[in-house]
C-alpha positions in Angstrom: 0.0 0.0 -0.1 1.2 3.5 -0.8 0.8 6.2 1.8 0.2 9.9 0.8 2.6 12.1 2.8 1.8 15.0 0.4 -1.6 15.4 1.9 -1.9 18.8 3.8 -3.7 18.0 7.0 -5.1 21.2 8.7 -4.0 21.0 12.3 -5.2 24.5 13.5 -8.0 24.2 15.9 -7.0 20.8 17.2 -5.1 22.1 20.3 -1.9 21.5 18.6 1.0 22.9 20.5 3.0 23.5 17.4 0.1 25.1 15.3 -2.2 26.7 17.8 0.6 28.4 19.8 1.2 30.7 16.7 0.3 34.4 17.1 -1.6 34.4 13.8 -3.2 32.0 11.3 -0.6 32.9 8.6 2.4 31.6 10.7 4.0 28.6 9.2 5.5 26.6 12.2 8.5 24.3 11.7 9.7 24.1 15.2 8.2 21.6 17.6 9.4 18.1 16.9 6.1 16.4 15.8 5.1 15.6 12.3 2.4 17.0 10.1 1.5 13.5 8.7 -1.3 11.3 9.8 0.0 8.4 11.7 0.2 4.8 10.4 -3.4 3.4 9.5 -2.7 0.3 11.7 -2.5 2.5 14.7 -5.5 4.6 13.9 -7.5 1.6 13.2 -6.5 0.2 16.6 -7.4 3.3 18.3 -10.8 3.5 16.6 -11.7 0.0 17.7 -10.7 1.0 21.4 -12.7 4.3 21.2 -15.8 2.5 20.1 -15.8 0.5 23.2 -16.5 3.8 24.9 -15.1 3.2 28.4 -11.7 4.8 29.3 -10.9 3.8 32.8 -7.5 2.8 34.3 -5.4 0.5 32.4 -3.0 -2.3 32.9 -0.1 -3.0 30.5 -0.8 -6.5 28.8 1.7 -9.1 27.8 1.1 -8.3 24.2 2.7 -4.8 24.9 6.0 -6.3 26.2 6.0 -8.8 23.5 5.6 -6.1 20.7 8.5 -4.1 22.2 10.7 -7.0 22.6 10.0 -8.3 19.3 10.4 -5.1 17.3 13.9 -4.3 18.9 15.1 -8.0 18.3 14.0 -8.3 14.7 14.8 -4.7 13.5 18.0 -4.0 15.5 19.2 -7.2 16.9 18.9 -6.1 20.4 17.6 -8.5 22.9 15.7 -7.0 25.7 14.3 -9.0 28.7 10.7 -8.3 29.7 11.8 -7.7 33.4 14.3 -4.9 32.2 11.4 -2.8 30.8 9.9 0.1 32.9 7.1 2.0 31.1 6.3 5.5 31.8 4.5 8.5 30.2 7.4 9.9 28.0 11.1 10.1 27.6 11.5 13.3 29.4 9.7 12.1 32.6 12.0 9.0 32.2 15.1 11.1 32.1 14.0 13.0 35.0 13.3 10.1 37.1 16.5 8.3 36.1 18.6 11.3 37.2 16.7 11.5 40.4 17.3 7.7 41.0 20.9 7.6 40.1 22.4 10.9 41.5 22.2 13.2 44.6 21.8 17.0 44.4 25.1 18.5 43.6 26.3 15.7 41.4 27.3 16.4 37.8 25.7 15.1 34.5 27.7 15.2 31.3 26.2 16.2 28.1 27.3 16.9 24.4 26.2 20.3 23.2 24.3 21.4 21.4 21.7 19.1 22.5 18.0 18.6 23.2 16.9 21.4 25.6 15.1 19.2 28.1 18.5 17.7 29.1 19.2 21.0 30.7 15.9 21.2 32.6 16.0 17.6 33.7 19.3 17.9 35.1 18.5 21.3 36.9 15.2 20.2 38.2 17.0 17.4 40.0 19.5 19.6 41.7 22.5 18.6 39.5 24.8 20.5 37.5 25.1 20.1 33.7 28.8 19.6 32.4 29.1 20.1 28.7 31.7 18.4 26.3 30.9 20.4 23.3 30.7 18.6 20.0 33.0 19.9 17.2 31.5 21.6 14.1 33.3 20.7 10.9 31.3 22.5 8.5 28.4 20.1 7.7 28.4 17.8 10.7 29.7 17.4 14.2 32.3 15.1 15.6 33.1 14.1 19.2 36.1 15.6 21.0 37.1 12.4 23.0 39.9 14.0 24.8 37.7 16.6 26.2 35.1 14.0 27.0 37.7 12.0 28.9 38.7 15.1 30.8 35.2 15.9 31.8 34.2 12.3 32.6 37.2 12.1 34.9 35.7 14.5 37.4 34.5 12.4 40.4 31.4 14.4 40.7 30.3 13.3 37.2 27.9 10.4 37.8 25.9 10.1 34.6 26.3 10.9 31.0 23.2 11.9 29.1 23.7 10.6 25.4 21.4 11.6 22.5 21.5 8.8 20.0 20.5 9.7 17.2 21.5 13.2 18.1 19.0 16.1 18.3 19.8 18.7 17.0 22.9 17.6 15.1 21.3 14.9 13.0 24.2 12.6 13.8 23.6 8.8 14.1 26.6 7.8 16.3 28.5 4.8 14.8 29.3 1.6 16.7 32.9 2.7 17.2 32.0 6.2 18.5 29.6 4.5 20.9 32.2 2.1 22.0 34.7 4.8 22.8 32.0 6.8 24.6 31.3 3.6 26.6 34.9 2.9 27.2 35.5 6.4 28.7 32.5 6.2 30.9 33.4 2.7 32.2 36.9 3.9 33.0 35.4 6.7 35.3 32.4 4.9 36.7 29.9 7.1 34.8 26.7 5.5 33.9 25.3 6.2 30.3 21.7 7.2 30.0 20.9 7.0 26.3 17.9 8.9 24.9 17.2 6.9 21.8 13.7 8.3 21.0 14.8 9.0 17.3 16.1 5.5 16.8 13.8 4.6 14.0 14.5 7.8 12.0 17.9 7.0 10.4 18.7 6.9 6.7 20.7 4.8 4.3 24.3 4.1 5.5 23.7 5.3 9.0 22.3 2.4 10.9 21.1 3.0 14.6 23.1 1.1 17.1 21.4 0.6 20.5 23.9 1.5 23.1 23.0 -1.3 25.5 23.7 -3.8 22.6 27.4 -3.0 22.5 28.7 -5.4 25.0 27.5 -7.1 28.2 29.6 -4.8 30.3 28.1 -1.7 28.6 24.6 -3.1 28.8 24.9 -3.4 32.7 26.4 0.1 32.9 23.7 1.8 30.8 20.0 2.7 30.7 18.2 3.3 27.5 15.0 5.3 26.7 13.0 4.4 23.8 9.4 5.4 22.5 7.5 5.0 19.3 6.2 8.6 19.6 8.7 10.3 17.3 8.8 7.7 14.5 5.0 7.1 14.4 3.8 10.7 15.3 2.1 9.6 18.5 3.8 12.0 21.1 0.4 13.2 22.5 -0.4 9.6 23.5 2.5 9.9 26.0 4.2 6.4 26.3 7.8 5.5 26.5 10.0 2.6 27.9 13.1 2.7 30.1 15.3 -0.4 29.5 17.5 -1.0 32.6 19.2 -4.3 32.6 20.9 -3.9 36.0 18.5 -5.1 38.8 19.5 -2.7 41.4 19.6 0.3 38.9 16.2 -0.7 37.8 14.9 -0.9 41.4 16.0 2.7 42.1 14.5 3.8 38.7 11.1 2.2 39.4 11.1 4.0 42.8 11.7 7.4 41.2 9.2 6.7 38.7 6.5 6.2 41.4 7.8 9.2 43.4 7.5 11.4 40.4 3.9 10.1 39.8 4.6 9.1 36.2 4.0 5.3 36.6 0.6 5.2 35.0 0.1 5.4 31.2 -3.1 5.7 29.2 -4.8 3.0 27.2 -4.3 4.6 23.9 -0.5 4.8 24.2 -0.4 1.1 25.0 -2.7 0.3 22.2 -0.8 2.5 19.6 2.6 1.0 20.7 1.4 -2.5 20.1 -0.1 -1.6 16.5 3.0 0.5 15.6 5.6 -2.3 16.5 3.4 -5.0 15.0 2.1 -3.6 11.9 3.7 -0.2 11.2 7.0 -1.2 9.5 5.7 -0.6 5.9 4.3 2.9 6.8 7.6 3.7 8.5 9.7 2.7 5.5 7.8 5.0 3.3 8.0 7.9 5.9 11.6 7.7 5.9 11.9 7.9 2.2 9.9 10.9 2.1 11.5 12.7 5.0 15.0 12.1 3.2 13.5 13.4 0.0 12.4 16.5 1.9 16.0 16.9 3.1 17.4 16.5 -0.4 14.8 19.0 -1.7 16.0 21.4 1.0 19.6 20.9 0.4 19.1 21.6 -3.4 17.1 24.7 -2.6 19.8 26.1 -0.3 22.6 25.3 -2.8 20.8 27.3 -5.5 19.3 30.1 -3.5 20.9 30.1 -0.1 24.5 29.0 -0.6 25.8 30.9 2.5 23.4 28.8 4.7 25.1 25.4 5.2 23.0 22.5 6.4 24.3 19.6 8.6 24.5 16.3 6.9 21.2 14.6 8.0 21.9 11.1 9.0 18.9 10.7 11.3 16.0 12.4 12.8 13.8 14.9 10.8 15.5 17.9 12.3 17.7 19.8 10.1 20.5 22.1 11.6 21.3 25.2 9.5 24.2 27.5 9.9 22.8 31.0 9.8 26.0 32.9 11.0 26.3 34.7 7.7 23.3 36.8 8.7 25.3 38.1 11.7 22.1 38.0 13.9 21.9 36.2 17.2 19.7 32.9 17.0 17.1 34.2 19.3 16.7 37.6 17.4 16.6 35.6 14.3 13.9 33.3 15.6 11.8 36.5 16.6 12.3 38.4 13.3 11.5 35.4 11.1 8.3 34.9 13.1 7.3 38.5 13.0 8.5 39.5 9.5 8.2 36.2 7.4 5.6 34.3 9.5 8.0 31.4 9.8 8.6 29.8 13.2 12.0 27.9 13.6 13.9 27.0 16.8 16.9 29.3 17.7 20.0 27.2 18.1 20.7 28.7 21.6 17.7 26.7 22.7 20.1 23.7 22.7 23.0 25.5 24.6 25.3 28.2 24.0 27.2 26.2 21.5 24.2 26.5 19.1 24.5 30.3 18.7 24.2 31.3 15.0 22.3 28.2 14.1 18.6 27.3 13.5 16.6 23.9 13.8 14.1 23.2 11.1 11.5 20.4 11.5 11.0 19.1 7.9 8.5 16.3 8.8 5.8 17.9 6.6 4.4 17.9 3.2 6.9 19.1 0.7 4.7 21.9 -0.4 4.8 23.2 3.1 8.5 22.9 3.1 8.8 24.7 -0.1 6.7 27.5 1.2 8.8 27.7 4.4 12.0 28.0 2.4 10.6 30.5 0.2 9.7 32.7 3.1 13.1 32.2 4.7 14.8 33.1 1.3 12.7 36.3 1.0 13.7 37.3 4.5 17.3 36.8 3.7 16.9 38.8 0.6 15.4 41.7 2.5 17.9 41.7 5.4 21.0 41.4 3.1 19.8 44.0 0.7 
């Protein structure tokens, strides 16, 4: 079956955070990381059947849920997960917060690689810990890891955890097996537990396979915690479901306690049903989605090469988030975000949302119909022409 990702689905008036937060109806939002595509039909079909039942009380997570998660990661990624290793919760951000609470004490340090997902900062701060950055090195169209700096930062005895983003938001990197092994070896040497946010794990492109961190070795499996969710890949973030995979029994016990302390131990029936449907019957839709998103990236790349040559794009290895170098405009990222919104009706994310290392960059969400991306690029190009005139 062929799926129509060119369909323009109106989202205003649906209480969409991305669309209904805009100050006017002519704003084109390419900021919040959800997609403007309908989710996979097997998911909507399963949800429709559940809605028709008409009673939406408290839910328990059935065996089918665990079976679907375990089977998906085993067959698709060669990662064996034991049922007892899974702790479900309402989202990856609540999961990260609970894990930090479980495995640190106030005043401890948590290592991150900036620029990085903004909720890393808040999750660390809200648990009384201090974020320590090992900045990624920008090379012109991608980022690489400064392993010497990472080693120095990890050697600080107050650093207890490393939050890893794999694939990386906003850099678009899909870390290779060898890069992940080097990260793991550094953290093992210094007794640092790796907490890997792998929410974008299904959104990778040809030549850049996703490697689950916990699949690297038995030693790294025991010294890590992985967070996964179908929410990004299947556009079901509003259904609020995620899984923590914690192989170490003692670590998992502490995390389970923190999940309960933070009151994020219950999930809704629609998240459970959608997860089962996605992992059992969503692979064909997902394959076509990936082709379409990568086509959007190539369209954007060609547009910029022809009309915006001074604005370099990172190579997109994974995610649907494109990182653009806008330093040629000479505007701070936050000012550029505001002016694009006010003057061009285009809403992007300022690079500094992801740390000070993001200054001069903007993040684009290209998970939308190509016609919408074309309009956004036209608006951006018009703004640039007016500004540089």
